[in-house]
C-alpha positions as CSV (number, residue, x, y, z in Angstrom):
1,X,77.2,125.1,117.2
2,X,74.8,126.8,119.7
3,X,73.8,129.2,116.8
4,X,73.0,126.1,114.6
5,X,70.8,124.6,117.4
6,X,68.9,127.9,117.7
7,X,68.4,128.1,113.9
8,X,67.1,124.6,113.7
9,X,64.8,125.1,116.7
10,X,63.5,128.3,115.1
11,X,62.8,126.4,111.9
12,X,60.9,123.7,113.7
13,X,58.8,126.2,115.5
14,X,58.0,128.2,112.4
15,X,57.0,125.1,110.5
16,X,54.8,123.8,113.3
17,X,53.0,127.2,113.4
18,X,52.0,126.8,109.7
19,X,48.4,126.0,108.8
20,X,47.9,122.2,109.3
21,X,46.0,119.6,107.3
22,X,46.0,117.3,110.4
23,X,47.3,114.4,108.3
24,X,49.2,111.8,110.3
25,X,51.3,109.0,108.9
26,X,53.3,106.2,110.7
27,X,56.3,104.4,109.2
28,X,57.4,101.1,110.5
29,X,60.4,99.0,109.4
30,X,64.0,98.1,109.8
31,X,66.3,101.0,110.9
32,X,70.1,100.7,111.0
33,X,72.7,102.8,112.7
34,X,76.1,102.6,111.0
35,X,78.7,104.7,113.0
36,X,81.3,106.6,111.0
37,X,83.4,106.5,114.2
38,X,86.7,108.2,115.3
39,X,88.1,108.9,118.7
40,X,90.9,110.4,120.7
41,X,93.7,108.0,121.6
42,X,93.8,105.7,124.6
43,X,96.9,107.4,126.0
44,X,96.7,105.9,129.4
45,X,96.3,102.4,128.0
46,X,99.2,102.9,125.6
47,X,101.5,104.0,128.4
48,X,100.6,101.2,130.8
49,X,100.7,98.5,128.0
50,X,103.9,99.8,126.4
51,X,102.2,100.6,123.1
52,X,103.3,103.2,120.6
53,X,101.9,106.7,121.4
54,X,98.7,107.5,119.4
55,X,98.3,104.0,118.1
56,X,94.9,103.2,119.5
57,X,91.3,104.4,119.0
58,X,87.8,103.1,119.7
59,X,85.5,101.5,117.2
60,X,81.7,101.0,117.4
61,X,79.8,98.4,115.4
62,X,76.5,98.7,113.4
63,X,73.1,97.7,114.8
64,X,69.6,97.3,113.3
65,X,66.4,97.6,115.2
66,X,62.7,98.2,114.7
67,X,62.1,101.8,113.6
68,X,58.9,103.7,114.2
69,X,58.6,107.2,112.8
70,X,55.6,109.5,113.1
71,X,54.8,112.2,110.5
72,X,52.5,115.2,111.0
73,X,51.8,116.9,107.6
74,X,51.3,120.6,108.0
75,X,50.7,121.5,104.4
76,X,51.6,119.9,101.0
77,X,55.3,120.8,101.4
78,X,56.0,120.8,105.1
79,X,56.0,117.9,107.6
80,X,57.2,117.4,111.1
81,X,58.8,113.9,111.8
82,X,59.7,112.2,115.0
83,X,62.2,109.3,114.6
84,X,62.0,106.6,117.3
85,X,63.2,103.0,117.6
86,X,63.6,100.0,119.9
87,X,66.9,100.5,121.8
88,X,70.1,100.1,119.7
89,X,72.9,98.0,121.1
90,X,76.6,98.5,120.2
91,X,79.8,96.8,121.0
92,X,82.9,99.0,121.6
93,X,86.4,97.7,120.9
94,X,90.0,98.9,120.5
95,X,91.1,99.8,116.9
96,X,94.8,99.7,116.2
97,X,98.1,98.4,117.7
98,X,98.8,95.0,119.2
99,X,95.5,95.0,121.1
100,X,93.4,95.7,118.0
101,X,90.0,94.2,118.5
102,X,90.1,94.1,122.3
103,X,86.5,94.4,123.6
104,X,86.0,97.4,125.8
105,X,82.3,97.0,126.5
106,X,78.8,97.6,125.2
107,X,76.1,100.1,125.5
108,X,72.5,100.7,124.5
109,X,71.1,104.0,123.3
110,X,67.9,105.7,122.2
111,X,68.3,108.5,119.6
112,X,64.9,110.4,119.4
113,X,65.2,112.8,116.5
114,X,62.8,115.7,115.5
115,X,63.0,117.0,112.0
116,X,61.3,119.5,109.7
117,X,60.8,117.9,106.3
118,X,60.3,119.7,103.0
119,X,58.4,117.6,100.4
120,X,58.9,118.3,96.7
121,X,55.9,118.4,94.4
122,X,56.9,116.5,91.3
123,X,53.4,116.5,89.8
124,X,53.1,112.7,90.4
125,X,51.2,111.7,93.6
126,X,52.9,108.3,93.6
127,X,56.4,109.7,94.4
128,X,57.0,111.9,97.4
129,X,60.7,112.8,97.8
130,X,61.8,114.9,100.8
131,X,64.7,116.4,102.7
132,X,64.8,117.1,106.4
133,X,66.8,119.0,109.0
134,X,66.5,118.8,112.8
135,X,67.9,117.9,116.2
136,X,69.0,114.5,117.6
137,X,69.2,113.6,121.3
138,X,71.0,110.4,122.1
139,X,70.6,108.8,125.5
140,X,73.2,106.1,126.4
141,X,72.3,103.5,129.1
142,X,73.2,100.0,130.3
143,X,76.9,100.6,129.7
144,X,78.9,97.4,130.6
145,X,82.6,96.6,130.5
146,X,83.8,93.4,128.9
147,X,85.3,90.6,130.8
148,X,88.3,90.8,128.4
149,X,89.0,94.4,129.5
150,X,88.7,93.5,133.2
151,X,91.2,90.6,132.7
152,X,93.6,92.9,130.7
153,X,93.6,95.5,133.4
154,X,94.3,92.9,136.0
155,X,97.1,91.4,133.9
156,X,98.7,94.9,133.7
157,X,98.4,95.3,137.5
158,X,96.1,98.3,137.0
159,X,93.3,96.6,139.0
160,X,92.8,93.5,141.1
161,X,89.8,91.1,141.5
162,X,88.2,93.4,144.2
163,X,88.1,96.5,142.1
164,X,84.9,97.6,140.4
165,X,85.4,98.5,136.7
166,X,82.7,100.6,135.0
167,X,82.1,102.2,131.6
168,X,80.3,105.6,131.4
169,X,79.1,107.5,128.3
170,X,77.8,111.0,128.2
171,X,74.5,111.8,126.3
172,X,74.7,113.8,123.1
173,X,72.8,116.6,121.4
174,X,73.4,117.3,117.7
175,X,72.1,118.1,114.3
176,X,70.5,115.7,111.9
177,X,70.0,115.8,108.2
178,X,67.8,113.6,106.1
179,X,66.7,112.6,102.6
180,X,64.2,110.0,101.4
181,X,61.1,109.2,99.4
182,X,57.7,107.7,100.0
183,X,56.3,105.6,97.1
184,X,52.5,105.2,97.1
185,X,51.3,101.6,96.8
186,X,47.6,101.9,97.6
187,X,45.2,104.4,99.0
188,X,46.7,104.5,102.5
189,X,49.8,102.5,102.0
190,X,53.3,103.5,100.8
191,X,56.9,102.3,100.9
192,X,59.2,104.4,103.0
193,X,62.9,104.9,102.3
194,X,65.0,107.2,104.4
195,X,68.7,108.1,104.9
196,X,69.9,110.4,107.7
197,X,73.2,111.7,108.9
198,X,73.4,112.4,112.6
199,X,75.8,114.4,114.7
200,X,76.5,112.2,117.8
201,X,79.5,112.9,120.0
202,X,80.2,111.5,123.5
203,X,82.8,111.1,126.1
204,X,83.7,107.6,127.2
205,X,85.2,107.0,130.6
206,X,86.6,103.8,132.1
207,X,86.3,104.1,135.9
208,X,87.8,102.0,138.7
209,X,86.0,102.3,142.0
210,X,84.4,105.5,140.8
211,X,87.6,107.1,139.6
212,X,88.2,107.7,135.9
213,X,91.4,106.1,134.7
214,X,90.9,106.6,130.9
215,X,88.7,109.3,129.2
216,X,88.2,109.2,125.4
217,X,86.3,111.6,123.2
218,X,84.3,109.6,120.6
219,X,82.7,110.9,117.4
220,X,80.1,108.4,116.2
221,X,78.3,110.5,113.5
222,X,76.3,107.6,112.1
223,X,74.5,107.1,108.8
224,X,71.0,106.0,109.7
225,X,68.8,104.3,107.1
226,X,65.3,102.9,107.2
227,X,63.3,100.7,104.9
228,X,59.7,100.3,105.9
229,X,55.9,100.4,105.3
230,X,54.0,103.7,105.6
231,X,50.3,104.0,106.6
232,X,48.6,107.4,106.2
233,X,45.4,108.1,108.1
């Protein structure tokens, strides 16, 4: 994976060093993160609750926010794009077994992504299809445990009312792939359609008074799509 990161970083540097046309564009619209999630099993919870081994995982829901992406066109084929958005908010719950759907907590995250885009010349200036490859950094923050999880831990005599229960998530660095099209509507205005696949992996930890009682590896790997308006300066 380190080799892949170095390859992408080298590509981004090489593209940014190409002769530039100094053309800037801004895309604004609805952007959705749809996790294709999987996780390791909640082995401690399964043992304490008397559940079958390997019967539980974690699930993360979709969320839509305001997306803002900025494009810097280097030449007719190459563009650098930065994907940004207002913070995404996700609920986390148990998937599987008798406690299926039990809320674990929630988190917010920001997934800034830098991509090198290749734009295809179809001989029609109205349609601008592209593919992209780059790096994603996901910052998790404002993790909160649910009241349902706190009550469940107390009912199982794992904690009492005086204990502090917290949820922690590690930040993630991974690859990102992209495809999309810009459809020209007027001199400076276009429609912007984009689909990305991002490599997001994290470790979730439930802590009691600062001590981890359950650790879970979570693969989120979401599809990210955006529909918006594009203005080219």
